[in-house]
N, C-alpha and C positions, 0 to 999 in steps of 0.2 A: 534496606526498606525499599519495597517495590515501588515502581513509579506512581501507580494509582493510589497508593498509601501517601505517597509525599504530596500528591494532588488534592488528596482528600476527597476521592471519589470512590464510590460503591462498585466494584468491578462484577461483584454477584448480582447486583441489580441489573446492570447492563446485560449481563448474559442470559438472566430470566426473561427479559423483555426480547432478545435475541430469539429465543425459543418460543415466545408467544407468537411471534409472526407467522412461523410456519404451523404452530399448534392451533392457531384460530382460523386456519384457511378452511373453510367448510367445503370447498370443492377439492380437496386433497384427500384421498383415500387414506385409511389408516389399518392396517400397515400399508406402507409402500415404498418402493425403494428411493423414490424422490424425497420423502419426508423423513425417513431414516438417514439417508445420505446427508441431509442439511444438519439434522440433529447432531450427527456424528462429527461433522465439521465444527460445529459450534462447541461441543463437548470437548474436542481436541485442545480448547483452550487457546492461548494467545495474549498478547498484552493489551489488546484493543487500543492500539495506538491513536487510531483515526478518531473513534468516539470520544477519547480523551482530548484530543485537540479540539473537537468540536465544543466541549465543555469549557476548555480553557478559553476558547474564542468568547463563549457566551458571557463569560466573567468580565469581558470588556464593554459589556452593553449597558444600556440604561434603564431597561425594563426586562426583568428576567421572565421568561416564558418557558416553564420547566417541560410542558408538554410538546411545545415545538422544537426546544433543545432535544430532548429525548427522541422524539421521532427522526430528527435530522441525524442525530449521531448513530442510530440503530439502521436507518437507511443506508447511509455512507458506508457502514462496516459491511453490510450485506453485499454492496456494490463492490467493495475490496475483496471480499470472500469469494465471490463470483470470479472476479478477475484473476486471483490466484488458482482456480479451477482451470480456466482457459490457459493461464500461463503454463501451468504444470504440462498440459498437453502440447502446447506449442514448442515447450523446452525439452518434450519427452523425458519428463523428471518423474522418477518412480518413488521419490521419497521426499517427504517435507516434514521438519522437525523430528525426523528419526523414524516416521510412521509412513505406510504407503500412501501415496496421493490417491485421489478418489478415482482416476481413470485407470489407476494400476490395480484398485480394490475391486472395481467392477468393469468397466470398459469405456472407451473413448466415446461412443453415442451416448451411453448413459450420463458420463460426466458432462458432455456438452448440454445435455438437456437439463440436467441439474442446475448448471450454471446459469442457463437462460432463465430457468425458472426463478431462481434467487432475484435476478435483476428484476423481473417483471413483479414478483410478489412483493418485494421491498418497495416498490413504488405504489404499487396498489395499497399496500398496508400504510404507508406513510400519509396518504391523501385520503384514507377511507374514514368512514365513520367509527365512533368509538367502539362500538359493538363489535367491529370487525378487527380492532387493533388490539384489544387487551382482553384477558380473561374478565368475566363480569364483576369479580370482586375488586378490581384495580383498573377500571375504565380511563382510558384517555379523553380529556375535553374535547369536543369537536373543533375542527380549525376553521379559523376564518377564511375567508375565500382568498384574500391576498397572501395568506401565509400556505395555503394549497399550492397557489400559483409559483410562489418561491421554491417549494419542495419540487415542482414539476420541471422548472428551469435547472435546479440543481441535478436532477436526475440526468439530464440531457448531455451532462458532462462525461457520460459514459462513452460518447463519441470520442473524447480526448484519451481514455484508456485505449479504446480501440485503435486510434491511430498509432500509439506508442506499440502495442502489441504487433500491430501490420507491420511497422517499420522494423520491429525486430525480427518477425518472420520473413520478410522480404529481404533482409540483409543476412540471412543465415549463412554462414562460412564466406562471408563477403570482406575479405582481408584488406579491400581498397576503401571501407568505410572511412569517412574523415572524422576528425574531431567535432566538427560542427554538427553533423549527423548523429553522432552519438549524444551529444548534448541536448539535441532537439528531441531525440526519442526519449532519453531519460526525463526531460521535462515533461512530455506527454504523458509518459507512462507512471512516474512517480511524483515529481515535484509538484505539478498543478493539482493532483488530487489532496496533497497534504495542505496546499495553499486554500484549497476550496474547503477543507475541514474547518480551518481556522476562521475564515471569512463568513462561513454558512452559520457557525455559532454565534458569532458577533452580529450578523444580520438577525438571526433568529430573536436577539435579546435587544434590538433596537440600538445597535452602537452606533455612534457618529460614522458616517460614510469614509471620512479620513482614516479612522481608527481601522475600520474595517479593511481598509486597501492596504495599510500598513501590515496588518496581520496577514493579509492575503500575501504581500512581497517578503515578509518574514519566512513564511511557510514554504513559498517557492524557492528561496535560498536554502533554507534547511533541508527541504527534500532532496535537491542537488547533492549537498553535501552527503546525505545520508545514503543515497543511492550509490555514490562512488565508493563510499566506505563499505557498503554491501558487496560491491562488485570485487573489492579487494579480498573479502573473506574467502572468495573463491580459490584464491591463491595462497593466502596466509594462514588458513585455519584447516583443520583436521576433520574428516567425516564425523568424528564424536562431537565436535562443537558446533559444527553448523547443520548436522542432520542430513547430510548428503555428500557424496564422494568430492573430494578437492578436485577442481578444474571441471566440476559438472557443467557450468555455463559454457566453458569452450568446447566440451564434449559434445553439447547439443547444437554446436554452431553459433552461440551467442558471443558475438565480438564486442567485449566490454572495454573500457578504457585501460586497464593494463595491457591487454592485447594490443591495442591501437598504439600506445607508447612503445610496447617491445617490439613492434615492427618497424620502429625508427632505427634498432640497432641491426646493422647490415650482417653481423654475425649470427644473429637470431632470427631475421625475417625469413630466410628460407625454410628453417625448420617448422616455423608457424604455418607458412603457406602450404606446406605438403599435406596439413591436417584437413581431412574431410570426414563425411559421415562412415567410411570404410577403413579409417585408420585404426589401427590396434590400440587397447588399452595402455600397452607399454610404451608406445610411441606417444600418446597423449600425456602419460605420466611424467616422461622424460622433458617433454616441451613445458608442461606446467612448472615442472620443478625449476627450469631455466628461467621462465618469467619471474617466479617467485623470488629468484635470487638475483634478478636484474634491476637496473636503475628505473625501470617503469614503475615500481612499486612506491619509491619515494616521490616521483612525480605526481604519482595519482593521489598520495596523500596531501601533497602540496596544493593541488588544485581543490581538493576537499576542504583544506583549510582556508582556503580563499573564499568558497562560498560560506564556509561558517563564519568567517570574520565578517562577510556581508550581512548576513543574517544578524549578527550581533550589533551592528552599526543601525540596521533597521530598529531592532528591539531597543537601542538607547533612544529613538525618538518617542517611545512610550512611557519614558520615565516618569515617576509620579503616579501612576496608575496602581490601584489597590492590588490589582492581580497580576502585577509586573513580576512578583516572585514565582508564580505558576509558570509565566513564559520562560523565566531564567531556567527554572527545573526542566522544561522541554529542551532547551537549548543545551543544558549540560547533559541531557541523558543522549541526545541524538549526536552530539558532538564529541562524545567521550573517546 
């Protein structure tokens, strides 16, 4: 059973609203490369993990506001999708989920413009009037002023994503990156976004502030574990399973946790340090294989497990709530 089915959410409905964000933009010509690119990104699919986390967070609230929850979920998914467009450019990744990335299918300038449009349009749409947010047959109710302000505050977290992306770009092929620097980058790039998704859903449904903070802390720990596990996939899975070549992160200069731990091995460090943007595919492939068979992999798994256990301890503090089962489903999915 899919995650959205386990959580009792309508993924098709979320996708319809995602499409409506760009389809209701009266300032955007149709057809246009921007409109077509955004719709193609949406239609490419995905698990919609961030919207699902918003919805789960909202189930811890006292007063369900379906309109605000939906606006929040869709806006955050747009910000996430835009960050992936920019991420692929920075990482020089030509494939995602087995398909060409946007900048590979168009060009870098177009992709940057599309990503920027998605961020701006998502914020405009989320705080907009009903007639500008949904097709006429299914309008969203107008927002209260305080809810619009909360959405604007939430959108400001784009700066956190940018900081994570900048750290990654600034440290390209930096083999002196410390564990602390990696964890800080990961927190900004991935973990805080997931934390904000859960808390935003809780806030939209008027959850108790202490409960909302626990959900934030849970999401942050979960996000750290998830990103470490994702970084491991670059060394432990094949192109067929992750939709991009093995070692793609390292080839783009992205120094992740497996590399940091592998650099502690004096027999492996010199081979890693010789890698740069001009190294051949064969040289990269040999080093990736050596890292995959090194003690760095179990060390990464151990740290991911520590963050996962921390998330579970936080989750236990929310025992007794009717939505506890949904939170456990999320934990099992991310920590599998």
